[in-house]
N, C-alpha and C positions, 0 to 999 in steps of 0.2 A: 606859156603857162605850164603846159605839161613838162617842159624842159626844167622849169624851176623846181617842180616837185621831185623830179628825178635827181636833180643836184642836191636837194634837201635830204633825200634818203641817203645819198652817198655821204653827205656831210655827217649825218647821224651815225651811220655805220662806222665811219672813220673815227668819230669821237668815241664811240663805244669801244672800239679796239684799243684806242689810246688809253682810256680809263682802265680797261681790263689789264693791259700790260703794266700800267702804273700800279694797280692793285697787286698783281703778281710780284712785281719788283718790290713792293712795300712789304708783302708777306714773306718774301724770301730773305730779307735782310735780317741780320742778327739783332734780336730784341729780347729784352728781359720780360716784358709784359706784352700780352696780346691786346689788340684793339677791342673796343666793346662789341663791334659786329662779329669779330672772330670768336670772342668769348661766347656771345649769344648763340652763334651757329654751333660751336663746339658743345655747349651745354645741352642744346636741343638734341644733337646727334647722340651725345652720351646717355641722356635720359632714354632716348629711343632704344639704344643698344642694351641698356640695363633692363628695360621693360621686356625686351625680346629674349635676352640671354638667360635671365633667371628662371622663367618658366621652362625654357628649353632645357636648361641644365637640370631642373627639377624632374622633368619628364624622363630625361636620359638616365638620371640617377635612379628613378623609380623602376625603370625597366632593367637596369643593371642589378638592382637589389633582387628583383624577381628572378633574374637569371642566376644570381649567386645562391638564392634560396633553393632553386630547383637543383642546382649542382650539389648543394649541401645535402639535399634529400636523397639524391642518387648515390652520393658517396656514403651517406649513413646506411642506406639500404644494402650497398655492396659490403660495407664493413660488418653489418649484422650477419649477412650470409657467410662471410669469412669466419666470424666468431662461431657460428653454428658448426661450420665445417671443422674448425679447430677443436671444439668440444667433442665432436664425433670422433675425430682422429685421436684425441687423448683417451677417449673411452675405448676405442679399438686397440690402441697401443697397450693400455692397461690389461684388457682382456687377453690379448695375444701374449703378453708377458706372463700372465697367470697360467695360460694354457701351456706355454713353453716350459715353465717351471714344473708344472704337474707332469707333463709328458716326459721331461728329463728324469724326474724321480721314478716314474713308471718304468722307463727304459733301464735305469739302474736296478730297479727291483726285478725286472725280467731276467737280467743277467745273473741274479743271485738265486733264482728259483731252480730247484733241482728235482723235487719230488712231485711236481704237478705242472701242467701246461696252462699258462695264463692266456686268457682271451680278453683283449682290451674292448671296453664298451663305453658308451656315453649315455648319461642320464637324459632321457627325452621327455619325461613327464613326472609330475609330483603333485599330489593332492594337498592343497593347503590345510584341509581338515585333518589329514593324516600325515602331516609333514614328517613326523618322527617315527612313522610306522612302515611305510612302503615307498619304493621308487620304481620307475619303469625304465628299462634300458633297451638299447637298440640291437640286442643280440638275442637269438632264440634257438629253436630246435635246428634250424638250418645251419647254425654255427656250432652245433654239438652241445648246446647248453641243456642241462637236465635239472629237475628240481633238487634242492638241497645242496647244490654246489656252493662253496664259499665265495663271497664277494669281498674284495679288498680295495683299498686305495694305496698310494705309495706310503702313507703313514701307518696303516694297519687295517685290521678286520672291521667291516661295517655290518655284515649280515650274511644271508644266504638266499639263494633262489627259491621262491615259494612255488611259482608255477610259470609255465612257458607257453608261448604260441610259436608259430612258424618263424617269425622274425623279431619278436620282442619277448621280454621276460619281466616278471614282477619280482622284486627283491624285498625281502622282509628284513628290516634293520634290527640291529641288536637293541635299539632303544624302543622297539615296539612292545606294547603291553600284550603279551601272549605267554601263557603258562608253558606252552610247548617249545618256546623259543629258548633253548638251552645249549650251552657250549661247554664242553669239557676243557678245562683250563689248568694251567700250572703256574705257580709263582716261583720264579727262578731265584735260587740262592745257593748257599753251600749245600743244602739238602732241599730238593724240590718239594713244594707243597701243592697237592692236587685239590681241585674243587670244581664246582659247577657254576657257571654264570647263568642266572635265570631271573633276570629282571633289570629294570632301569629306574632310578630315582630321578624324575624330571626336575624336582626342586634343587637337588644337590648336583644334578648333571653327572651322575656316577652310575656305573654298572654295578650290579650286586652279585658278588661271588660267595655262594653259600657252601656249607659243609666243610669249612676249613677247620681242622682239628684245633681244639682249645689251647694245646700246648705248643702250637707252631710258632716259631720265632720269626714273625713277619714284621718288617719295618716299612715305614712310609718311603715311597720312591722305588720299591722293588718292581721289576718288570714282570708283567703277566702276559703269557702267550698261550696259544692253543696247544693242547697236549697230544693231539692225534689219537687219543684213546677212544673217542666216540665214533670214529669211522667215517665222519663226514668232512671235518676240517683237517687239512694237512697240518702236520706238526710244525710248530715254530712260528705261526702267524702272530704278529704283535697285536695285542688287544689294548693294553694300556699300562698304567703304573698305579701302585697302591696309594690310595689317598688317606684311608683311615680304616682301622679295624674295630668292629663292634661285636661284643660277645652276645650270644643269644640269651634268652631269659632263664634257661636252665644251666648255662655255663658249660655245656658239653661241646659246643662248636662255636665258631666265629663267622661273622659275615664281613667280607672285605669290600670296601667302597673303592671302586677302580675308576680312575680318570681315563676316559677313552683316548687312545692315541690318535684316532681319526675323528674328524668333525662330522657329526651327523647333519649339521645344518647346511653346510656348503659342499654339495656333492655334484661333480660334473663328469670327471673322468674316473672310471673304476675298472677293475679287472675281475673276471670270473675264473676261478681255479678249477680246471678239469682234472679230477683225481681218478686214479685207476681202480679204486675199490668199487666193485659192482656186485649186483645180485641178479640172478636170472629166474624169472617166474616160469615154471614148467607148464602151467595151465594155458599160457599164451602160445599161439602158433608162432608168432614172431618173437625173436629173442630181444626183449626190451631190457635195457640196462638202467637201473636206478640206484642211487646212492642210499646207503642205510641212514635212516633218520636219526639225527643227533639225540642221544639220551635214551633211545629205545633198544639198545643192544641187550 
């Protein structure tokens, strides 16, 4: 009996092997159509693969999108930083170009100055409420700067030193509203015409040159410079050009409207003119040199 069961198991095993080999052989032969069991198994496997692969691909795509978004954020942040640096570089280049042009003009002006010593200075402060009245420069008594010294740019005269400290000075501009702010000037032509600049018209943006003789043949565009007669400003400093002539109410003299050669609005690099004309006060123990105030000769 036990031997029969053993033989029966052996017969079943051999039969299974034969069926399996037959199925393998059947599946390996060239066929146009699959059998229904193969189709059933293949469809079941395909559905399982689709059910697994779609969510997996979705999750993978989701994390890839998050990674791409983070990379885009980092790239955008870096590009913004570069744009800021580019804007700063453009600003620095423009500022340096402007400084270079101004300093080149000042260098050319220095080479042409003969009757005074120029001291280069930089504007370090300016009060918005008195924008067209005064400026502060970084040169003072330690640099030999004294009150009433003329201050110029490469374009022309802008004012004079009003007061000084050890290392800074306050400069009063020609555009300041001050009755004592006067400059002895000359209109250059075939015959020079002398007058005094003593005011500034802010609406017309023009200096006012008074006491011009009524019969003077002055035309628009004529050059106006310092005369050197006042004792403060050296002779020949450019002030501006004639813009218009206006006769006074009595017809005895004229007032010239002068377009300034130098801008009073944009001031950065200036020069102080150290002139040799001095006075000595005998009541002082120390010999203190001061320039004669313009218009008080």
